[in-house]
C-alpha positions as CSV (number, residue, x, y, z in Angstrom):
1,M,-40.5,26.8,26.6
2,S,-37.2,26.9,25.4
3,V,-36.1,23.3,27.8
4,I,-39.0,21.7,26.4
5,L,-38.7,21.7,22.7
6,H,-34.7,21.3,23.2
7,V,-35.9,18.2,25.9
8,L,-38.0,17.2,22.7
9,K,-35.2,17.3,20.4
10,I,-32.8,14.5,22.3
11,R,-36.5,12.5,22.2
12,A,-36.4,12.1,19.1
13,M,-32.8,12.3,18.5
14,T,-32.1,8.4,20.9
15,R,-35.2,7.8,18.7
16,V,-33.1,8.1,15.6
17,F,-29.9,6.7,16.6
18,L,-31.5,3.8,18.4
19,E,-33.4,3.0,14.8
20,L,-30.0,3.1,13.1
21,T,-27.8,0.6,16.0
22,S,-28.1,-1.6,12.4
23,I,-25.5,1.0,11.2
24,S,-21.6,1.5,11.9
25,F,-20.9,3.8,14.9
26,M,-18.3,5.6,12.3
27,T,-20.4,5.3,9.6
28,I,-23.2,7.6,11.8
29,F,-19.4,9.5,13.4
30,M,-18.6,9.5,9.4
31,T,-21.3,11.4,8.0
32,L,-22.3,14.2,10.4
33,Y,-18.8,14.9,10.2
34,I,-19.5,15.2,6.3
35,S,-22.4,16.4,6.2
36,C,-21.2,19.5,8.8
37,K,-19.0,20.8,7.4
38,D,-17.7,22.2,4.2
39,S,-15.9,21.3,0.9
40,N,-15.0,24.8,0.2
41,E,-13.6,26.2,2.9
42,H,-9.9,26.4,4.6
43,S,-9.7,25.6,8.2
44,S,-7.0,24.2,10.4
45,E,-8.9,21.3,11.7
46,P,-6.4,18.0,11.2
47,M,-7.9,16.2,8.9
48,N,-9.5,17.1,5.3
49,W,-10.8,15.1,1.6
50,K,-8.3,15.0,-0.9
51,T,-9.8,13.3,-4.2
52,V,-7.5,11.3,-6.7
53,E,-8.7,9.6,-10.0
54,V,-8.5,6.2,-9.9
55,T,-9.4,2.9,-12.0
56,A,-12.1,0.9,-10.2
57,S,-13.1,-2.8,-10.6
58,A,-15.3,-4.8,-8.3
59,Y,-14.6,-8.0,-6.8
60,N,-16.6,-10.9,-4.7
61,S,-15.7,-12.7,-1.7
62,L,-15.6,-16.0,-3.4
63,A,-13.4,-19.2,-3.9
64,Y,-12.2,-19.0,-7.6
65,Q,-12.5,-15.5,-7.4
66,N,-9.5,-15.7,-4.9
67,Q,-6.3,-17.0,-3.6
68,G,-6.6,-18.5,0.0
69,N,-9.4,-17.3,1.1
70,P,-11.5,-15.8,-0.2
71,K,-13.1,-14.1,2.6
72,I,-9.7,-11.7,5.0
73,T,-8.4,-9.6,4.3
74,A,-4.3,-9.1,3.3
75,W,-4.8,-6.8,7.0
76,G,-6.5,-9.5,8.5
77,D,-9.9,-8.4,8.6
78,T,-12.7,-10.8,7.4
79,L,-15.3,-9.7,4.3
80,K,-19.8,-10.1,4.9
81,P,-21.2,-9.2,2.4
82,G,-22.6,-5.7,2.9
83,M,-20.0,-4.3,3.9
84,N,-17.9,-0.6,2.5
85,V,-14.8,-1.9,1.8
86,I,-12.2,-1.3,-0.4
87,A,-9.0,-2.4,-1.2
88,I,-6.4,-0.5,-2.8
89,S,-2.8,-0.7,-4.9
90,R,-0.4,-0.3,-2.8
91,D,1.2,2.9,-4.0
92,L,-1.7,4.6,-2.5
93,L,-0.7,3.9,0.3
94,K,2.3,6.5,-0.6
95,D,0.1,8.8,-0.9
96,G,-1.5,8.6,2.4
97,M,-4.9,6.0,1.9
98,K,-4.0,3.7,5.1
99,Y,-5.4,0.9,6.6
100,N,-9.5,1.7,7.7
101,T,-8.7,5.5,5.9
102,P,-12.8,6.5,4.6
103,V,-13.0,6.4,1.4
104,K,-16.2,8.4,-0.6
105,I,-17.0,6.9,-4.3
106,D,-18.6,8.5,-6.8
107,G,-21.5,6.8,-8.0
108,F,-21.6,5.2,-4.4
109,S,-23.1,6.2,-1.1
110,G,-22.1,6.3,2.6
111,I,-18.6,5.9,2.9
112,F,-17.0,2.9,2.5
113,F,-12.7,2.2,4.1
114,V,-9.9,0.5,3.2
115,K,-9.3,-3.5,4.6
116,D,-7.7,-4.8,1.9
117,K,-4.5,-4.8,-0.4
118,M,-3.7,-5.7,-4.2
119,H,-1.4,-7.7,-5.9
120,H,2.2,-4.8,-6.4
121,R,1.3,-5.2,-10.4
122,W,-1.7,-3.6,-10.0
123,R,-1.1,0.8,-9.8
124,N,-3.2,3.7,-9.7
125,K,-7.0,0.9,-8.2
126,I,-9.5,0.3,-6.0
127,D,-11.4,-3.1,-5.9
128,I,-14.6,-1.7,-4.8
129,Y,-15.8,-4.9,-2.4
130,M,-19.2,-6.7,-3.3
131,G,-20.4,-9.3,-1.3
132,E,-20.4,-12.8,-3.3
133,D,-22.8,-10.8,-5.4
134,V,-21.1,-11.6,-9.1
135,Q,-24.1,-10.2,-11.2
136,K,-23.6,-6.7,-9.1
137,A,-19.8,-6.7,-9.4
138,K,-20.3,-7.2,-13.2
139,N,-22.5,-4.9,-14.2
140,W,-20.4,-2.9,-12.2
141,G,-17.4,-4.0,-14.7
142,R,-14.3,-1.4,-14.5
143,K,-14.5,2.6,-14.6
144,K,-12.1,5.4,-14.1
145,I,-13.6,7.9,-11.3
146,L,-13.1,10.5,-8.4
147,I,-13.1,9.3,-4.9
148,Q,-12.5,11.5,-1.5
149,Y,-10.4,10.0,1.2
150,L,-9.5,11.5,4.3
151,V,-5.4,12.1,5.2
152,Q,-4.4,14.8,8.1
153,N,-3.8,18.1,6.8
154,D,-0.2,17.3,7.3
155,S,0.8,14.9,4.6
156,L,-1.3,17.8,2.0
157,T,1.2,19.2,0.0
158,E,-1.5,22.8,0.0
159,N,0.5,25.7,-0.1
160,I,-0.1,28.0,3.5
161,E,-0.4,31.5,3.2
């Protein structure tokens, strides 16, 4: 009987997976990882979430808002509306937030990925990509928020007893 239940569970999981084919594998993986991890536990895992307060604004991939090609990021990725992407100020690179780092943002569901860098003049700031929806970006405005990003444990400043 338990074998039949196991097979039915596998079939149900396969069906759900096939229905989610439009979602990237990385987003599915990170969502499963986050849901299984107790954020209060200390572990010996090589990765951990680090929380930081930043100033967050929004940006669009429109020619009048950006110099050069507005759909190409500083790392060369092509932006498309609907992508969960952020640009970071370059000082955050030193804190372990690098290209393709997964980021959770207060006020948003899902995982965002670092795909763009901002001008050197900005400090402790992120820009949230909002496709070509200028009104959505204006409605977001600029605010201080908490974000969490995935870093290697050896780059955290934890006391290990």
